[in-house]
C-alpha positions as CSV (number, residue, x, y, z in Angstrom):
1,X,11.6,107.2,-156.9
2,X,15.1,107.0,-158.4
3,X,16.7,105.7,-161.6
4,X,17.8,102.5,-159.9
5,X,14.3,101.9,-158.6
6,X,13.0,101.7,-162.2
7,X,15.9,99.5,-163.3
8,X,15.4,97.1,-160.4
9,X,11.6,97.0,-161.1
10,X,12.1,96.1,-164.7
11,X,14.5,93.3,-163.8
12,X,12.1,92.0,-161.1
13,X,9.0,91.8,-163.3
14,X,10.6,90.5,-166.5
15,X,9.7,86.8,-165.9
16,X,6.0,87.8,-165.5
17,X,5.3,90.2,-168.4
18,X,5.7,90.4,-172.2
19,X,8.2,92.7,-173.7
20,X,5.6,94.3,-176.1
21,X,6.4,95.2,-179.7
22,X,7.0,98.7,-181.0
23,X,5.1,99.3,-184.3
24,X,5.4,102.0,-187.0
25,X,3.3,103.1,-189.9
26,X,4.4,105.1,-192.9
27,X,0.8,106.3,-193.4
28,X,0.3,107.4,-189.8
29,X,3.7,109.2,-190.0
30,X,2.4,111.1,-193.0
31,X,-0.9,112.0,-191.3
32,X,0.9,113.2,-188.2
33,X,3.8,114.9,-190.0
34,X,6.2,113.2,-187.6
35,X,8.0,109.9,-186.9
36,X,5.8,107.8,-184.6
37,X,6.7,104.7,-182.6
38,X,3.8,102.9,-181.0
39,X,4.5,100.9,-177.8
40,X,1.8,98.2,-178.0
41,X,0.7,97.4,-174.5
42,X,-2.5,96.0,-176.0
43,X,-0.3,92.9,-176.5
44,X,0.6,92.7,-172.8
45,X,-0.6,89.8,-170.6
46,X,-4.3,90.4,-169.8
47,X,-4.3,93.0,-172.5
48,X,-3.0,96.2,-170.9
49,X,0.0,97.9,-169.3
50,X,-1.5,97.5,-165.8
51,X,0.0,94.0,-165.6
52,X,3.4,95.6,-165.0
53,X,2.4,97.6,-162.0
54,X,0.2,94.8,-160.5
55,X,3.1,92.3,-160.7
56,X,5.6,94.6,-159.2
57,X,3.4,95.6,-156.3
58,X,2.6,91.9,-155.5
59,X,6.2,90.9,-155.7
60,X,7.2,93.6,-153.3
61,X,5.0,92.3,-150.5
62,X,6.4,90.4,-147.5
63,X,5.7,86.7,-147.3
64,X,3.3,87.4,-144.5
65,X,1.3,89.9,-146.6
66,X,1.3,87.5,-149.6
67,X,-0.1,84.8,-147.3
68,X,-3.1,87.0,-146.4
69,X,-3.8,88.0,-150.0
70,X,-4.4,91.3,-151.8
71,X,-7.5,93.4,-152.5
72,X,-8.3,96.2,-154.9
73,X,-11.3,98.0,-156.3
74,X,-11.6,98.3,-160.1
75,X,-14.2,97.9,-162.8
76,X,-11.8,96.8,-165.5
77,X,-8.1,96.5,-166.4
78,X,-6.5,96.7,-162.9
79,X,-9.1,94.1,-161.7
80,X,-7.9,91.7,-164.4
81,X,-4.2,92.7,-163.9
82,X,-4.2,92.1,-160.1
83,X,-6.1,88.8,-160.5
84,X,-3.6,87.5,-163.0
85,X,-0.5,88.9,-161.2
86,X,-1.6,87.3,-157.9
87,X,-2.4,84.0,-159.6
88,X,1.1,84.0,-161.3
89,X,2.8,84.5,-157.9
90,X,0.5,82.2,-155.9
91,X,-1.4,84.9,-154.0
92,X,-5.1,85.1,-153.3
93,X,-6.8,88.2,-154.9
94,X,-10.1,89.8,-153.8
95,X,-11.5,92.2,-156.4
96,X,-14.2,94.7,-155.5
97,X,-16.1,95.4,-158.7
98,X,-19.2,97.6,-159.2
99,X,-22.4,95.7,-160.1
100,X,-22.5,97.4,-163.5
101,X,-19.0,96.4,-164.5
102,X,-19.0,94.7,-168.0
103,X,-19.7,91.0,-167.7
104,X,-16.8,90.3,-170.0
105,X,-14.4,91.9,-167.5
106,X,-16.0,90.0,-164.6
107,X,-15.5,86.7,-166.5
108,X,-11.9,87.6,-167.1
109,X,-11.2,88.3,-163.5
110,X,-12.7,84.9,-162.5
111,X,-10.7,83.1,-165.2
112,X,-7.6,84.5,-163.6
113,X,-8.6,83.2,-160.2
114,X,-9.8,86.4,-158.6
115,X,-12.6,86.4,-156.1
116,X,-15.1,89.1,-157.0
117,X,-17.0,91.1,-154.4
118,X,-19.7,93.2,-155.9
119,X,-20.6,96.7,-154.7
120,X,-22.8,99.7,-155.7
121,X,-21.4,101.6,-158.7
122,X,-20.1,104.7,-156.9
123,X,-16.5,105.5,-156.0
124,X,-17.4,105.8,-152.2
125,X,-19.0,102.3,-152.3
126,X,-16.0,100.8,-153.9
127,X,-13.6,102.3,-151.3
128,X,-15.8,101.3,-148.4
129,X,-16.3,97.7,-149.6
130,X,-12.5,97.3,-150.3
131,X,-11.7,98.6,-146.8
132,X,-14.2,96.1,-145.3
133,X,-12.5,93.2,-147.2
134,X,-9.1,94.5,-146.1
135,X,-10.3,94.4,-142.4
136,X,-12.2,91.1,-142.6
137,X,-9.6,89.1,-144.6
138,X,-6.5,90.8,-143.5
139,X,-5.7,91.3,-147.2
140,X,-3.3,94.0,-148.4
141,X,-4.9,96.9,-150.3
142,X,-3.3,97.9,-153.6
143,X,-4.5,101.0,-155.3
144,X,-4.8,100.8,-159.1
145,X,-2.7,103.9,-159.8
146,X,-1.8,105.8,-156.6
147,X,0.9,103.5,-155.3
148,X,4.7,103.7,-155.5
149,X,5.3,100.2,-156.7
150,X,2.4,100.3,-159.2
151,X,3.8,103.6,-160.7
152,X,7.3,102.1,-161.0
153,X,5.9,99.0,-162.8
154,X,3.9,101.1,-165.2
155,X,7.1,103.1,-166.0
156,X,8.8,100.0,-167.5
157,X,6.7,100.3,-170.7
158,X,8.3,103.7,-171.5
159,X,11.7,102.3,-170.3
160,X,11.5,99.5,-172.9
161,X,10.5,102.0,-175.6
162,X,13.4,104.3,-174.8
163,X,15.8,101.3,-174.8
164,X,14.8,100.8,-178.4
165,X,14.4,104.4,-179.4
166,X,16.6,106.5,-177.0
167,X,16.4,109.8,-178.9
168,X,12.6,110.3,-178.8
169,X,11.7,114.0,-178.5
170,X,8.3,113.4,-177.0
171,X,6.3,110.6,-175.3
172,X,2.5,110.7,-175.4
173,X,0.5,108.9,-172.8
174,X,-3.2,108.7,-171.9
175,X,-4.1,110.1,-168.4
176,X,-6.6,108.4,-166.1
177,X,-5.6,107.6,-162.6
178,X,-2.1,108.9,-163.2
179,X,-0.1,105.7,-162.7
180,X,1.0,105.3,-166.4
181,X,1.8,108.9,-167.1
182,X,3.7,109.3,-163.8
183,X,5.8,106.1,-164.5
184,X,6.3,107.3,-168.1
185,X,7.5,110.7,-166.9
186,X,10.0,109.0,-164.5
187,X,11.3,106.8,-167.4
188,X,11.7,109.8,-169.7
189,X,13.4,111.8,-167.0
190,X,16.0,109.1,-166.2
191,X,16.4,107.4,-169.5
192,X,15.4,109.9,-172.2
193,X,17.5,112.6,-173.8
194,X,15.5,115.8,-173.2
195,X,12.4,113.7,-173.8
196,X,9.2,115.6,-173.0
197,X,6.1,113.8,-171.8
198,X,2.6,114.9,-173.0
199,X,-0.6,113.6,-171.6
200,X,-3.9,113.1,-173.5
201,X,-7.1,113.4,-171.6
202,X,-10.8,113.6,-172.6
203,X,-12.6,117.0,-172.1
204,X,-15.2,114.9,-170.2
205,X,-12.8,113.8,-167.5
206,X,-10.1,116.5,-167.4
207,X,-9.0,116.6,-163.7
208,X,-5.3,116.2,-164.6
209,X,-5.4,119.1,-167.0
210,X,-7.0,121.3,-164.3
211,X,-4.7,120.0,-161.6
212,X,-1.6,121.0,-163.6
213,X,-3.0,124.5,-164.1
214,X,-4.0,125.0,-160.5
215,X,-1.0,123.2,-159.0
216,X,-3.3,121.2,-156.7
217,X,-5.4,118.0,-157.0
218,X,-8.7,118.7,-158.8
219,X,-11.6,116.3,-159.0
220,X,-14.2,115.3,-161.7
221,X,-17.9,116.0,-160.9
222,X,-18.8,114.0,-164.0
223,X,-16.9,111.6,-166.3
224,X,-18.7,111.6,-169.6
225,X,-16.3,109.9,-172.0
226,X,-16.1,106.8,-174.1
227,X,-12.6,106.3,-172.7
228,X,-13.9,104.2,-169.7
229,X,-10.3,103.5,-168.5
230,X,-9.8,107.3,-167.9
231,X,-12.8,107.9,-165.7
232,X,-10.6,108.1,-162.7
233,X,-8.6,110.8,-160.9
234,X,-5.0,111.5,-160.0
235,X,-3.8,110.7,-156.5
236,X,-1.4,112.3,-153.9
237,X,1.4,109.9,-154.8
238,X,1.4,110.3,-158.6
239,X,0.5,113.9,-158.8
240,X,3.8,115.4,-157.5
241,X,5.7,113.3,-160.2
242,X,3.3,114.5,-162.9
243,X,3.6,118.1,-161.7
244,X,7.4,118.0,-161.9
245,X,8.0,115.9,-165.0
246,X,5.0,116.2,-167.4
247,X,5.2,119.1,-169.9
248,X,1.5,119.5,-170.6
249,X,-1.8,117.8,-171.1
250,X,-3.8,118.1,-174.3
251,X,-7.6,117.6,-174.0
252,X,-9.5,115.9,-176.8
253,X,-13.1,115.6,-177.9
254,X,-15.1,112.4,-178.0
255,X,-15.2,112.4,-181.9
256,X,-11.4,112.8,-181.9
257,X,-11.0,109.7,-179.7
258,X,-13.2,107.6,-181.9
259,X,-11.4,108.8,-185.1
260,X,-8.0,108.0,-183.6
261,X,-9.2,104.6,-182.5
262,X,-10.5,103.8,-185.9
263,X,-7.3,105.0,-187.5
264,X,-5.2,102.6,-185.4
265,X,-7.6,99.7,-186.1
266,X,-7.5,100.4,-189.9
267,X,-3.9,101.5,-190.4
268,X,-1.8,99.9,-187.7
269,X,-4.0,96.7,-187.8
270,X,-4.2,96.5,-184.0
271,X,-7.2,96.3,-181.6
272,X,-7.0,99.0,-179.0
273,X,-9.6,100.3,-176.6
274,X,-10.9,104.0,-176.6
275,X,-8.6,105.0,-173.7
276,X,-5.6,103.9,-175.8
277,X,-6.6,106.1,-178.7
278,X,-6.5,109.3,-176.5
279,X,-2.7,109.7,-176.8
280,X,-2.8,109.7,-180.6
281,X,-5.9,111.9,-180.6
282,X,-4.0,114.5,-178.5
283,X,-1.0,114.4,-180.9
284,X,-3.2,114.8,-184.0
285,X,-5.1,117.6,-182.4
286,X,-1.9,119.7,-182.0
287,X,0.1,118.1,-184.8
288,X,1.5,121.3,-186.2
289,X,3.4,121.8,-182.9
290,X,5.2,118.4,-183.2
291,X,6.0,118.4,-186.9
292,X,9.1,116.5,-187.9
293,X,9.7,115.2,-184.4
294,X,10.5,111.6,-183.3
295,X,7.6,110.6,-181.0
296,X,6.7,107.6,-178.8
297,X,3.0,106.9,-178.3
298,X,1.9,104.5,-175.6
299,X,-1.1,102.3,-176.6
300,X,-2.2,101.4,-173.1
301,X,-4.5,98.4,-173.8
302,X,-6.8,96.4,-176.0
303,X,-9.6,95.2,-173.8
304,X,-12.5,96.5,-175.9
305,X,-16.1,95.4,-175.8
306,X,-16.6,94.1,-179.4
307,X,-20.4,94.3,-179.0
308,X,-20.2,98.0,-178.3
309,X,-17.8,99.6,-180.8
310,X,-18.1,103.4,-181.4
311,X,-17.8,102.9,-185.2
């Protein structure tokens, strides 16, 4: 994935996405001891950065593939992103969702024209059901994070941030399936000026942290974290990018995620979901190391269940 791939991706998806704002807070700067720039993907269409990758992946399909539709498995943001991206381009979307996925997310997928196919709430059941739909409908399978076109799409958020703030020393990103941090790392490599990428990850789902240490893909036996968007694992397409271009991953406690989420609601006046708060939580956990630096923080999304707030 080269510099021109990211540039072409950004140009391609522009008509279908929002250029999200970059917010600052004097008080948060004081708390962190650094100069922070928050890229607010919670204001993206469907409420998260995943719209970028979904749109790019659908646009890159052939006319024949588009005519047969697309399928993915997701319990949340990518389900909504692919449904809306497909609707925007005039493509049928089949979304395999676990039975225990939040009703609010199922409702959103339906409102974007996606056809939901329910399955048991295990990773294997998701994959098997998606493969079945792929075979029965002839639909093209799109992985939520381990896909070249998805990764390039997600990288455009950091690309936009670096266009506005080209001299960032660090970029902080949450780590779940790896699509966002891999795209962010490519953007920092090609468009930053010695800009290092740091990942934030919950202790309860730390496969990326362990994968970087061992140099090979590790898995999660359990995913006990409030950051529901990060209960996924890296893949064989995004991991090589992460291994080459991500400096380190900082793990955070659940209480730190909740505290960072509350801080952003109260001080930045934005609604973000727990997964979004992980990047700031990681920065604040090790803030002495980053004192006085100019830092970008990716706020990945704002699709939070207001009936189930952690504070």
